[in-house]
Backbone as a printed PyTorch tensor [residue, N CA C, xyz], in Angstrom:
tensor([[[ 117.7580,  -51.1790, -133.5940],
         [ 117.0000,  -51.4910, -132.4200],
         [ 116.3700,  -52.8690, -132.6060]],

        [[ 116.4690,  -53.7000, -131.5920],
         [ 115.9330,  -55.0620, -131.6670],
         [ 114.4110,  -55.0330, -131.5820]],

        [[ 113.7700,  -55.9990, -132.2540],
         [ 112.3110,  -56.1210, -132.2190],
         [ 111.8760,  -56.5490, -130.8260]],

        [[ 110.7130,  -56.1020, -130.3680],
         [ 110.2380,  -56.5140, -129.0460],
         [ 110.0490,  -58.0220, -128.9890]],

        [[ 110.3340,  -58.5770, -127.8640],
         [ 110.2010,  -60.0200, -127.6330],
         [ 108.8290,  -60.3030, -127.0330]],

        [[ 108.1600,  -61.3500, -127.5360],
         [ 106.8880,  -61.7910, -126.9470],
         [ 107.2220,  -62.6540, -125.7450]],

        [[ 106.6290,  -62.3310, -124.6030],
         [ 106.8670,  -63.1230, -123.4070],
         [ 105.5640,  -63.7190, -122.9230]],

        [[ 105.5800,  -65.0010, -122.6630],
         [ 104.4130,  -65.6890, -122.1050],
         [ 104.3720,  -65.4570, -120.6090]],

        [[ 103.1950,  -65.3750, -120.0590],
         [ 103.0420,  -65.3220, -118.6140],
         [ 103.4250,  -66.6800, -118.0570]],

        [[ 103.7570,  -66.7490, -116.7660],
         [ 104.1180,  -68.0340, -116.1710],
         [ 103.0500,  -69.0860, -116.4690]],

        [[ 103.4940,  -70.2600, -116.7830],
         [ 102.5650,  -71.3610, -117.0540],
         [ 102.0070,  -71.3430, -118.4620]],

        [[ 102.4920,  -70.4700, -119.3480],
         [ 101.9950,  -70.4330, -120.7170],
         [ 100.6140,  -69.8260, -120.8010]],

        [[ 100.5030,  -68.5360, -120.5810],
         [  99.2220,  -67.8310, -120.5190],
         [  98.3260,  -68.1480, -121.7130]],

        [[  98.8650,  -68.0460, -122.9130],
         [  98.0460,  -68.2720, -124.1020],
         [  97.7340,  -69.7420, -124.3390]],

        [[  98.5660,  -70.6210, -123.8490],
         [  98.3750,  -72.0550, -124.0620],
         [  97.6630,  -72.7400, -122.8980]],

        [[  97.2430,  -72.0080, -121.9150],
         [  96.6070,  -72.5820, -120.7250],
         [  95.2520,  -73.1520, -121.1220]],

        [[  95.0760,  -74.4720, -120.9720],
         [  93.8270,  -75.0900, -121.4100],
         [  92.9360,  -75.5500, -120.2560]],

        [[  93.5120,  -75.8500, -119.1280],
         [  92.7130,  -76.3130, -117.9900],
         [  92.0820,  -75.1150, -117.2930]],

        [[  91.0720,  -75.3050, -116.4740],
         [  90.5390,  -74.1700, -115.7120],
         [  91.6550,  -73.5240, -114.8860]],

        [[  91.5860,  -72.2090, -114.7750],
         [  92.5720,  -71.4660, -114.0020],
         [  92.2930,  -71.6520, -112.5180]],

        [[  93.3440,  -71.6770, -111.7180],
         [  93.2270,  -71.7790, -110.2700],
         [  93.7620,  -70.4910, -109.6460]],

        [[  93.5420,  -70.3450, -108.3610],
         [  94.0840,  -69.1770, -107.6670],
         [  95.6040,  -69.1360, -107.7950]],

        [[  96.2560,  -70.2970, -107.7150],
         [  97.7140,  -70.3260, -107.8500],
         [  98.1400,  -69.8580, -109.2400]],

        [[  97.4160,  -70.2810, -110.2780],
         [  97.7160,  -69.8130, -111.6450],
         [  97.5350,  -68.3010, -111.7280]],

        [[  96.4470,  -67.8150, -111.1540],
         [  96.1280,  -66.3950, -111.1920],
         [  97.2010,  -65.5780, -110.4800]],

        [[  97.6390,  -66.0640, -109.3050],
         [  98.6760,  -65.3580, -108.5480],
         [ 100.0180,  -65.3530, -109.2750]],

        [[ 100.2350,  -66.3370, -110.1630],
         [ 101.4920,  -66.4090, -110.9090],
         [ 101.5200,  -65.4640, -112.1130]],

        [[ 100.3670,  -64.8790, -112.4630],
         [ 100.3340,  -63.9350, -113.5820],
         [ 101.1040,  -62.6690, -113.2190]],

        [[ 101.6320,  -61.9820, -114.2220],
         [ 102.2440,  -60.6770, -113.9250],
         [ 101.1730,  -59.7500, -113.3450]],

        [[ 101.5810,  -58.8200, -112.4890],
         [ 100.6130,  -57.9280, -111.8610],
         [  99.8050,  -57.1890, -112.9090]],

        [[  98.4880,  -57.2580, -112.7420],
         [  97.5970,  -56.5400, -113.6330],
         [  96.3030,  -56.2840, -112.8860]],

        [[  95.8670,  -55.0290, -112.8070],
         [  94.6210,  -54.7570, -112.0940],
         [  93.3860,  -55.0980, -112.9100]],

        [[  93.5480,  -55.6950, -114.0700],
         [  92.4200,  -55.8880, -114.9730],
         [  92.0480,  -57.3450, -115.2050]],

        [[  92.5540,  -58.2640, -114.4170],
         [  92.2740,  -59.6820, -114.6340],
         [  91.6630,  -60.2700, -113.3640]],

        [[  90.4290,  -60.7730, -113.4960],
         [  89.7630,  -61.4200, -112.3800],
         [  89.6110,  -62.9040, -112.7020]],

        [[  89.3600,  -63.7070, -111.6870],
         [  89.1870,  -65.1450, -111.8480],
         [  87.7970,  -65.5150, -111.3480]],

        [[  86.9630,  -66.0420, -112.2470],
         [  85.6000,  -66.4370, -111.8780],
         [  85.3900,  -67.8800, -112.3110]],

        [[  85.3850,  -68.7800, -111.3290],
         [  85.1120,  -70.1940, -111.5610],
         [  86.0220,  -70.8010, -112.6330]],

        [[  87.3110,  -70.5160, -112.5250],
         [  88.2880,  -71.1170, -113.4290],
         [  88.4870,  -70.3850, -114.7390]],

        [[  87.7970,  -69.2730, -114.9400],
         [  87.8970,  -68.5000, -116.1790],
         [  88.4490,  -67.1110, -115.8610]],

        [[  89.4110,  -66.6640, -116.6600],
         [  89.9280,  -65.3120, -116.4930],
         [  88.9730,  -64.3260, -117.1530]],

        [[  88.6650,  -63.2480, -116.4510],
         [  87.8150,  -62.1830, -116.9690],
         [  88.6900,  -60.9340, -117.0410]],

        [[  88.9070,  -60.4440, -118.2590],
         [  89.7910,  -59.3030, -118.4560],
         [  88.9850,  -58.0780, -118.8430]],

        [[  89.4110,  -56.9280, -118.3460],
         [  88.7850,  -55.6510, -118.6760],
         [  89.8700,  -54.6850, -119.1230]],

        [[  89.5280,  -53.7860, -120.0350],
         [  90.5020,  -52.7570, -120.3940],
         [  90.6880,  -51.7910, -119.2350]],

        [[  91.7650,  -51.0310, -119.2330],
         [  91.9640,  -50.0080, -118.2070],
         [  90.7780,  -49.0510, -118.2410]],

        [[  90.4230,  -48.5680, -117.1000],
         [  89.2930,  -47.6430, -116.9890],
         [  89.6540,  -46.2850, -117.5820]],

        [[  88.6210,  -45.5530, -117.9900],
         [  88.8090,  -44.2110, -118.5420],
         [  89.3010,  -43.2620, -117.4520]],

        [[  89.8010,  -42.1220, -117.8690],
         [  90.2590,  -41.1200, -116.9040],
         [  89.1430,  -40.6710, -115.9610]],

        [[  87.9140,  -40.3830, -116.4470],
         [  86.8480,  -39.9970, -115.5120],
         [  86.5290,  -41.1060, -114.4930]],

        [[  86.5630,  -42.3530, -114.9240],
         [  86.3230,  -43.4920, -114.0290],
         [  87.3900,  -43.5370, -112.9470]],

        [[  88.6530,  -43.4010, -113.3450],
         [  89.7460,  -43.4610, -112.3770],
         [  89.6940,  -42.2940, -111.4000]],

        [[  89.3580,  -41.0990, -111.9000],
         [  89.2490,  -39.9310, -111.0220],
         [  88.1310,  -40.1490, -110.0040]],

        [[  86.9720,  -40.6620, -110.4660],
         [  85.8490,  -40.9140, -109.5620],
         [  86.2080,  -41.9940, -108.5450]],

        [[  86.8870,  -43.0320, -108.9730],
         [  87.3420,  -44.0960, -108.0690],
         [  88.2170,  -43.5090, -106.9670]],

        [[  89.1690,  -42.6890, -107.3420],
         [  90.0830,  -42.0730, -106.3790],
         [  89.3230,  -41.2060, -105.3880]],

        [[  88.3960,  -40.4020, -105.8880],
         [  87.6670,  -39.4660, -105.0200],
         [  86.6680,  -40.1830, -104.1140]],

        [[  85.9910,  -41.2140, -104.6160],
         [  85.0940,  -41.9990, -103.7550],
         [  85.9100,  -42.6760, -102.6610]],

        [[  87.0310,  -43.2590, -103.0380],
         [  87.9010,  -43.8990, -102.0480],
         [  88.3530,  -42.9210, -100.9850]],

        [[  88.7460,  -41.7150, -101.3900],
         [  89.2050,  -40.7080, -100.4300],
         [  88.0690,  -40.2750,  -99.5050]],

        [[  86.8580,  -40.1000, -100.0570],
         [  85.7170,  -39.6950,  -99.2370],
         [  85.3630,  -40.7890,  -98.2210]],

        [[  85.3710,  -42.0360,  -98.6700],
         [  85.0890,  -43.1410,  -97.7410],
         [  86.1910,  -43.2600,  -96.6910]],

        [[  87.4320,  -43.0940,  -97.1050],
         [  88.5550,  -43.1930,  -96.1760],
         [  88.4760,  -42.1070,  -95.1080]],

        [[  88.0750,  -40.9030,  -95.5030],
         [  87.9510,  -39.8040,  -94.5460],
         [  86.8390,  -40.0660,  -93.5270]],

        [[  85.7980,  -40.7960,  -93.9360],
         [  84.6620,  -41.0530,  -93.0560],
         [  84.8040,  -42.3420,  -92.2400]],

        [[  85.6140,  -43.2650,  -92.7040],
         [  85.7120,  -44.5830,  -92.0650],
         [  86.4530,  -44.5120,  -90.7330]],

        [[  86.0110,  -45.3170,  -89.7670],
         [  86.7600,  -45.3970,  -88.5130],
         [  88.1140,  -46.0730,  -88.7660]],

        [[  89.0390,  -45.8880,  -87.8610],
         [  90.3820,  -46.4540,  -88.0500],
         [  90.3870,  -47.9750,  -88.0450]],

        [[  89.3050,  -48.5970,  -87.5940],
         [  89.2330,  -50.0680,  -87.5990],
         [  88.9400,  -50.6220,  -88.9910]],

        [[  88.6250,  -49.7370,  -89.9410],
         [  88.3400,  -50.1590,  -91.3130],
         [  89.3550,  -49.5240,  -92.2600]],

        [[  89.7330,  -50.2710,  -93.2810],
         [  90.6620,  -49.7720,  -94.2920],
         [  89.9430,  -49.6660,  -95.6290]],

        [[  90.1590,  -48.5650,  -96.3260],
         [  89.5720,  -48.3410,  -97.6400],
         [  90.6810,  -48.5210,  -98.6640]],

        [[  90.4640,  -49.4580,  -99.6040],
         [  91.4880,  -49.7550, -100.5970],
         [  90.9400,  -49.6060, -102.0120]],

        [[  91.7320,  -49.0110, -102.9110],
         [  91.3520,  -48.9770, -104.3240],
         [  91.7960,  -50.2700, -105.0000]],

        [[  90.9120,  -50.8580, -105.7610],
         [  91.1970,  -52.0440, -106.5780],
         [  91.9460,  -53.1650, -105.8400]],

        [[  91.4150,  -53.5980, -104.6790],
         [  92.0720,  -54.7010, -103.9730],
         [  91.6840,  -56.0570, -104.5650]],

        [[  92.5340,  -57.0360, -104.3720],
         [  92.2080,  -58.4200, -104.7350],
         [  91.3290,  -58.9830, -103.6250]],

        [[  90.1620,  -59.5350, -104.0050],
         [  89.2350,  -60.0910, -103.0200],
         [  88.8830,  -61.5190, -103.4160]],

        [[  89.1270,  -62.4460, -102.4890],
         [  88.7640,  -63.8550, -102.6950],
         [  87.3330,  -64.0510, -102.2160]],

        [[  86.4430,  -64.3660, -103.1630],
         [  85.0500,  -64.6170, -102.8030],
         [  84.8560,  -66.0640, -102.3860]],

        [[  85.4410,  -66.9790, -103.1310],
         [  85.4750,  -68.4110, -102.8260],
         [  86.7270,  -68.9620, -103.4990]],

        [[  86.9100,  -70.2580, -103.4020],
         [  88.0380,  -70.8990, -104.0800],
         [  87.9200,  -70.6330, -105.5790]],

        [[  88.9960,  -70.1880, -106.1900],
         [  89.0700,  -69.9010, -107.6230],
         [  88.0400,  -68.8800, -108.0900]],

        [[  87.6930,  -67.9650, -107.1950],
         [  86.8060,  -66.8470, -107.5490],
         [  87.3890,  -65.6030, -106.8740]],

        [[  88.2120,  -64.8800, -107.6470],
         [  88.8960,  -63.6860, -107.1430],
         [  88.5470,  -62.4970, -108.0220]],

        [[  88.1000,  -61.4320, -107.3900],
         [  87.6660,  -60.2570, -108.1320],
         [  88.4080,  -59.0230, -107.6280]],

        [[  88.2470,  -57.9440, -108.3850],
         [  88.9050,  -56.6930, -108.0460],
         [  87.8690,  -55.5780, -108.1100]],

        [[  87.2020,  -55.3010, -106.9870],
         [  86.2490,  -54.1930, -106.9940],
         [  86.9960,  -52.8710, -107.1650]],

        [[  86.2830,  -51.8380, -107.5920],
         [  86.9190,  -50.5320, -107.7340],
         [  87.4100,  -50.0170, -106.3840]],

        [[  86.5950,  -50.1690, -105.3560],
         [  86.9530,  -49.7610, -103.9940],
         [  86.3620,  -50.7920, -103.0520]],

        [[  87.0760,  -51.1000, -101.9730],
         [  86.5290,  -51.9760, -100.9360],
         [  86.8930,  -51.4270,  -99.5700]],

        [[  85.9640,  -51.5950,  -98.6330],
         [  86.2090,  -51.2540,  -97.2400],
         [  86.3920,  -52.5780,  -96.5120]],

        [[  87.5360,  -52.7040,  -95.8420],
         [  87.9370,  -53.9950,  -95.2900],
         [  88.2240,  -53.8690,  -93.7960]],

        [[  87.6600,  -54.8010,  -93.0230],
         [  87.9370,  -54.8980,  -91.5920],
         [  89.0650,  -55.9020,  -91.3940]],

        [[  89.7490,  -55.8270,  -90.3020],
         [  90.8110,  -56.7890,  -89.9880],
         [  91.7960,  -56.9470,  -91.1410]],

        [[  92.2230,  -55.8360,  -91.6880],
         [  93.1190,  -55.8460,  -92.8370],
         [  94.4640,  -56.4610,  -92.4690]],

        [[  94.8620,  -57.4870,  -93.2160],
         [  96.2140,  -58.0350,  -93.1140],
         [  97.0710,  -57.1850,  -94.0480]],

        [[  97.8790,  -56.3290,  -93.4880],
         [  98.6300,  -55.3550,  -94.2850],
         [  99.6250,  -55.9900,  -95.2420]],

        [[  99.9210,  -57.2680,  -95.0780],
         [ 100.8830,  -57.9410,  -95.9570],
         [ 100.2140,  -58.8710,  -96.9590]],

        [[  98.8970,  -58.9620,  -96.9020],
         [  98.1720,  -59.8830,  -97.7830],
         [  98.1750,  -59.3830,  -99.2220]],

        [[  98.1890,  -60.3130, -100.1530],
         [  98.0180,  -60.0140, -101.5690],
         [  96.5360,  -60.1320, -101.9150]],

        [[  95.8460,  -61.0390, -101.2240],
         [  94.4290,  -61.2880, -101.4510],
         [  93.6880,  -61.1240, -100.1240]],

        [[  92.5690,  -60.4170, -100.1640],
         [  91.7260,  -60.2160,  -98.9870],
         [  90.5320,  -61.1570,  -99.0550]],

        [[  90.1490,  -61.7220,  -97.9310],
         [  89.0040,  -62.6270,  -97.9000],
         [  87.6950,  -61.8430,  -97.8590]],

        [[  86.6880,  -62.3410,  -98.5580],
         [  85.3820,  -61.6850,  -98.6110],
         [  84.7910,  -61.4870,  -97.2250]],

        [[  85.0740,  -62.3920,  -96.3120],
         [  84.5560,  -62.2800,  -94.9490],
         [  85.0240,  -61.0340,  -94.2270]],

        [[  86.1020,  -60.4160,  -94.6940],
         [  86.6200,  -59.1940,  -94.0860],
         [  86.1410,  -57.9340,  -94.8080]],

        [[  85.4620,  -58.1080,  -95.9380],
         [  85.0060,  -56.9690,  -96.7380],
         [  83.6130,  -56.5680,  -96.2690]],

        [[  83.4560,  -55.2980,  -95.8960],
         [  82.1580,  -54.8330,  -95.4070],
         [  81.4040,  -54.0100,  -96.4460]],

        [[  82.1000,  -53.4550,  -97.4290],
         [  81.4610,  -52.6610,  -98.4780],
         [  82.3160,  -52.7470,  -99.7330]],

        [[  81.6620,  -52.9640, -100.8810],
         [  82.3470,  -52.8970, -102.1690],
         [  81.6900,  -51.8120, -103.0100]],

        [[  82.5050,  -51.1740, -103.8420],
         [  82.0290,  -50.1390, -104.7540],
         [  82.4400,  -50.5300, -106.1580]],

        [[  81.4820,  -50.5130, -107.0710],
         [  81.7580,  -50.7290, -108.4880],
         [  81.2720,  -49.5120, -109.2530]],

        [[  82.1390,  -48.9620, -110.0800],
         [  81.7960,  -47.8430, -110.9490],
         [  81.5710,  -48.4260, -112.3380]],

        [[  80.3720,  -48.2730, -112.8480],
         [  79.9960,  -48.8830, -114.1190],
         [  80.6180,  -48.1200, -115.2790]],

        [[  81.2490,  -48.8680, -116.1720],
         [  81.8040,  -48.3150, -117.4090],
         [  81.1180,  -48.9920, -118.5810]],

        [[  81.0870,  -48.3460, -119.7470],
         [  80.4240,  -48.9590, -120.8990],
         [  80.9570,  -50.3520, -121.2340]],

        [[  82.2250,  -50.5750, -121.0560],
         [  82.8230,  -51.8580, -121.4170],
         [  82.5670,  -52.9840, -120.4400]],

        [[  82.0600,  -52.6730, -119.2360],
         [  81.8300,  -53.7260, -118.2410],
         [  80.4810,  -53.5840, -117.5440]],

        [[  79.5270,  -52.9400, -118.1850],
         [  78.2440,  -52.6380, -117.5460],
         [  77.5340,  -53.8960, -117.0320]],

        [[  77.4170,  -54.9190, -117.8420],
         [  76.7280,  -56.1450, -117.4070],
         [  77.4820,  -56.8160, -116.2660]],

        [[  78.7730,  -56.7750, -116.3350],
         [  79.6240,  -57.3610, -115.2930],
         [  79.3250,  -56.6880, -113.9450]],

        [[  79.2760,  -55.3380, -113.9360],
         [  79.0860,  -54.5950, -112.6880],
         [  77.6380,  -54.5590, -112.2250]],

        [[  76.6860,  -54.6410, -113.1520],
         [  75.2680,  -54.5570, -112.7800],
         [  74.6450,  -55.9130, -112.4710]],

        [[  75.1880,  -56.9980, -113.0560],
         [  74.5560,  -58.3110, -112.9130],
         [  75.4830,  -59.3270, -112.2460]],

        [[  76.6290,  -59.6090, -112.8710],
         [  77.5000,  -60.6760, -112.3700],
         [  78.0930,  -60.3680, -111.0050]],

        [[  78.7360,  -59.2210, -110.8750],
         [  79.4300,  -58.9430, -109.6210],
         [  78.4920,  -58.8480, -108.4190]],

        [[  77.3320,  -58.1890, -108.5130],
         [  76.4430,  -58.2020, -107.3400],
         [  76.0330,  -59.6160, -106.9420]],

        [[  75.8050,  -60.4600, -107.9300],
         [  75.4560,  -61.8570, -107.6400],
         [  76.5940,  -62.5450, -106.8860]],

        [[  77.8230,  -62.3620, -107.3720],
         [  78.9840,  -62.9880, -106.7240],
         [  79.2190,  -62.4170, -105.3300]],

        [[  79.0790,  -61.0990, -105.1770],
         [  79.2620,  -60.4770, -103.8650],
         [  78.2040,  -60.9700, -102.8810]],

        [[  76.9620,  -61.1150, -103.3520],
         [  75.8950,  -61.6150, -102.4800],
         [  76.1800,  -63.0490, -102.0420]],

        [[  76.5900,  -63.8910, -102.9900],
         [  76.9310,  -65.2790, -102.6310],
         [  78.0420,  -65.3330, -101.6000]],

        [[  78.9800,  -64.3850, -101.6640],
         [  80.1100,  -64.3570, -100.7340],
         [  79.7410,  -63.7310,  -99.3910]],

        [[  78.5360,  -63.1450,  -99.2990],
         [  78.0740,  -62.5870,  -98.0390],
         [  78.5520,  -61.1750,  -97.7420]],

        [[  78.9810,  -60.4240,  -98.7520],
         [  79.4000,  -59.0390,  -98.5310],
         [  78.1370,  -58.2020,  -98.3330]],

        [[  78.0360,  -57.5800,  -97.1670],
         [  76.7720,  -56.9630,  -96.7580],
         [  76.3860,  -55.7330,  -97.5720]],

        [[  77.3340,  -54.8920,  -97.9530],
         [  77.0050,  -53.6360,  -98.6190],
         [  77.6550,  -53.5750,  -99.9900]],

        [[  76.8660,  -53.1760, -100.9870],
         [  77.3270,  -53.0470, -102.3770],
         [  76.8430,  -51.7030, -102.9130]],

        [[  77.7720,  -50.8680, -103.3460],
         [  77.4300,  -49.5810, -103.9390],
         [  77.8110,  -49.5990, -105.4120]],

        [[  76.7980,  -49.4690, -106.2660],
         [  77.0290,  -49.3620, -107.7080],
         [  76.9080,  -47.8990, -108.0930]],

        [[  77.9130,  -47.3950, -108.7860],
         [  77.9080,  -46.0030, -109.2100],
         [  77.8120,  -45.9660, -110.7230]],

        [[  76.7520,  -45.3380, -111.2000],
         [  76.5720,  -45.1160, -112.6310],
         [  77.2320,  -43.7790, -112.9600]],

        [[  78.0930,  -43.7670, -113.9830],
         [  78.7840,  -42.5330, -114.3260],
         [  77.8570,  -41.5070, -114.9600]],

        [[  76.7990,  -41.9690, -115.6250],
         [  75.8150,  -41.0400, -116.1770],
         [  75.0780,  -40.3910, -115.0200]],

        [[  75.1210,  -39.1310, -114.9500],
         [  74.4400,  -38.4080, -113.8810],
         [  75.4080,  -37.6420, -112.9960]],

        [[  76.3240,  -38.2430, -112.2840],
         [  76.3690,  -39.6500, -111.8730],
         [  75.3250,  -39.9430, -110.7930]],

        [[  75.0770,  -41.2130, -110.5650],
         [  74.1180,  -41.6260, -109.5450],
         [  74.6150,  -42.8950, -108.8600]],

        [[  74.3190,  -42.9970, -107.5830],
         [  74.7040,  -44.1670, -106.8150],
         [  73.4950,  -45.0110, -106.4580]],

        [[  73.7340,  -46.2990, -106.3010],
         [  72.7000,  -47.2610, -105.9040],
         [  73.3120,  -48.1070, -104.7840]],

        [[  72.9160,  -47.8120, -103.5470],
         [  73.4360,  -48.5340, -102.3930],
         [  72.5160,  -49.7070, -102.0830]],

        [[  73.1220,  -50.8960, -101.9610],
         [  72.3670,  -52.1210, -101.7040],
         [  72.8470,  -52.7750, -100.4110]],

        [[  71.8940,  -53.3400,  -99.6790],
         [  72.1960,  -54.1170,  -98.4800],
         [  71.8140,  -55.5650,  -98.7420]],

        [[  72.6490,  -56.4770,  -98.2680],
         [  72.3720,  -57.9080,  -98.4090],
         [  71.3240,  -58.3130,  -97.3710]],

        [[  70.1750,  -58.7940,  -97.8510],
         [  69.0820,  -59.2330,  -96.9850],
         [  68.6260,  -60.5950,  -97.4870]],

        [[  68.7060,  -61.6080,  -96.6360],
         [  68.2850,  -62.9670,  -96.9980],
         [  68.9450,  -63.4540,  -98.2870]],

        [[  70.2360,  -63.1720,  -98.4340],
         [  71.0040,  -63.6930,  -99.5610],
         [  70.9010,  -62.9200, -100.8600]],

        [[  70.1660,  -61.8060, -100.8560],
         [  70.0290,  -61.0020, -102.0780],
         [  70.1670,  -59.5220, -101.7280]],

        [[  70.6120,  -58.7350, -102.6900],
         [  70.7490,  -57.3070, -102.4600],
         [  69.4200,  -56.6000, -102.6250]],

        [[  69.1760,  -55.6730, -101.7050],
         [  67.9840,  -54.8280, -101.7190],
         [  68.4810,  -53.3870, -101.7250]],

        [[  67.9930,  -52.5960, -102.6860],
         [  68.4210,  -51.2020, -102.7770],
         [  67.8560,  -50.4120, -101.6040]],

        [[  68.7390,  -49.6750, -100.9060],
         [  68.3160,  -48.8950,  -99.7470],
         [  68.5030,  -47.3930,  -99.9590]],

        [[  69.2680,  -47.0110, -100.9670],
         [  69.4530,  -45.5900, -101.2750],
         [  69.8320,  -45.4650, -102.7400]],

        [[  69.3680,  -44.3450, -103.3250],
         [  69.6760,  -44.1140, -104.7340],
         [  69.6600,  -42.6160, -104.9900]],

        [[  70.5510,  -42.1800, -105.8710],
         [  70.5290,  -40.7870, -106.2850],
         [  71.9090,  -40.2150, -106.4860]],

        [[  71.9610,  -38.9540, -106.8320],
         [  73.2580,  -38.3140, -107.0500],
         [  74.0410,  -38.1190, -105.7480]],

        [[  73.3110,  -38.0260, -104.6340],
         [  73.9490,  -37.9600, -103.3180],
         [  73.5250,  -39.2130, -102.5560]],

        [[  74.5010,  -39.9940, -102.1340],
         [  74.2070,  -41.2370, -101.4120],
         [  74.6310,  -41.0700,  -99.9590]],

        [[  73.6630,  -41.2820,  -99.0820],
         [  73.9220,  -41.2290,  -97.6420],
         [  74.1270,  -42.6650,  -97.1590]],

        [[  75.2890,  -42.9410,  -96.6430],
         [  75.6050,  -44.2670,  -96.1120],
         [  75.4860,  -44.1920,  -94.5970]],

        [[  74.7060,  -45.1070,  -94.0120],
         [  74.5270,  -45.1300,  -92.5650],
         [  75.3210,  -46.2590,  -91.9200]],

        [[  75.5670,  -47.3150,  -92.6710],
         [  76.3440,  -48.4580,  -92.1690],
         [  77.2840,  -48.9180,  -93.2710]],

        [[  78.4120,  -49.4460,  -92.9930],
         [  78.9980,  -49.7770,  -91.6970],
         [  79.5660,  -48.5690,  -90.9590]],

        [[  79.4690,  -47.3700,  -91.5550],
         [  79.8270,  -46.0990,  -90.9310],
         [  79.0650,  -45.0300,  -91.7070]],

        [[  79.0090,  -43.8390,  -91.1820],
         [  78.2710,  -42.7930,  -91.8850],
         [  79.1880,  -42.0690,  -92.8620]],

        [[  78.6470,  -41.8540,  -94.0410],
         [  79.3680,  -41.1230,  -95.0830],
         [  78.3380,  -40.5240,  -96.0300]],

        [[  78.7020,  -39.4220,  -96.6050],
         [  77.8410,  -38.7620,  -97.5910],
         [  78.6580,  -38.6100,  -98.8590]],

        [[  78.1840,  -39.2250,  -99.9450],
         [  78.8980,  -39.1590, -101.2160],
         [  78.0990,  -38.3010, -102.1870]],

        [[  78.5780,  -37.1040, -102.4330],
         [  77.9710,  -36.2070, -103.4030],
         [  78.6550,  -36.5240, -104.7420]],

        [[  78.0620,  -37.4370, -105.4890],
         [  78.7200,  -37.9610, -106.6880],
         [  78.9530,  -36.9200, -107.7800]],

        [[  78.0090,  -36.0050, -108.0620],
         [  78.3230,  -34.9670, -109.0540],
         [  79.5320,  -34.1240, -108.6340]],

        [[  79.6170,  -33.8120, -107.3470],
         [  80.7760,  -33.0500, -106.8610],
         [  82.0650,  -33.8660, -106.9980]],

        [[  82.0080,  -35.1420, -106.6470],
         [  83.1930,  -35.9970, -106.7400],
         [  83.6160,  -36.2410, -108.2010]],

        [[  82.6570,  -36.1990, -109.1180],
         [  82.9570,  -36.4710, -110.5380],
         [  83.5250,  -35.2550, -111.2620]],

        [[  83.4780,  -34.0730, -110.6430],
         [  83.9810,  -32.8630, -111.3090],
         [  85.4430,  -32.9340, -111.5810]]])
């Protein structure tokens, strides 16, 4: 049996020295774990099984509650600004271009991040800051411990917590009730 061959990503992934651009990022092999923040690739390991199960169930609950004018997507590519592309765990998107590879932040009405031990600071500090700068009105952070949700609304350029607990009642952009302990079972 032949030894496995090492393959470089397009453009020489390991040898890439200049800041990364959206075009460089789009040329990478498909991977749900690589985001682009201001010219730097941010990589995360695959999520744990409980994280993935919770992501799927939150997405399904939001999809069941969302009006047909909104689309609920798991791990979509979202362009916040030029060379700033992230992958939230779940996003609710208006005016969905069904053929797009990347969705614009202006079309995203709600993002959901499920905090994992390996990316806690990213989900609790960096991503809310980036989402706020991009003008995404609603941000739901889900802590797996408990579990508990923290729903935030963008007010004057910063997120303000409007609901917290094991059961999160969402009133906008549509009504939904997320019983997180039930969804995490």
